[in-house]
C-alpha angles and dihedrals in degrees: 000000000000092000091053092048091051091047091053091044090052092053091055096042095047092060093045102042130084113249112266093033122106143166127222121210141175109203126186134174113205123202102204093197093061100023090232117142114194105208134196129177132203102196094306131135115283118260118246122232117189114194126167092348092307125115120222125184117220108211114172111185121256148115128238121285114260093023095105135022093239122283096076092040092050091046093054104038112103138176128224122193114213121191111212111208125194113298094017117140118210119191128189116184144167123250089254086077098056094032095052106127135215127214091279093054093253116146123233089232138185095284093060090045091052091047095053093046092047091048092053099033093116090060128084121270094261092053092047090050092051091047091053092049092046091051093048095048092042089051091050089056095205095318112145117263109251100188140018117286108213122169134175116190122190121186120188109220122237118257112260112253 
C-alpha cells in the first residue's frame, strides 16, 4: 500500500539524511480496471480532483519523510482511496506550482489551480497540462521561477457508448 511504502521509505531516509532535512511526497497507486487510486501523503501538497465542474482536495494525513525516526511518522501516515469515474481529472503537483509568484509577490495558489483545471476539465490530459503551465507562466509575468514546477495530470476516459 502507499502508506506502507512511505513508511519503509521514511525508515531508510531518516538514517541517511542530515537532521533538519526532509522530503515531501504524494504517492498514489492507481488500479486502471477499477479506477481506484489509493493515495498517501508525506507532508506534500494535496492532490486535486475535478469532477462535474467541482474541485475537491485530496489530503491524506502525514508528515514529511525524514522528519521523524518512525513512531510519529507511522502514527500520522494515512491512506485515502479515491475512485476516479469517467471524465474525472486528477492532478498531483509540486509546491512550485502553487507558490509561483507574480511581480507583486502574490502566489498562484490552490484556487487559481482549481479554476484552470475546472475550466479545461472537458479537454484531454495533455491540453489540461498545457493550460496549467500557460496560466502559471502568464501569472508570473516574466518573474524568474524560484522552484520546480512539476505536474502530473490524469484524466479518466469516458465510457464508450
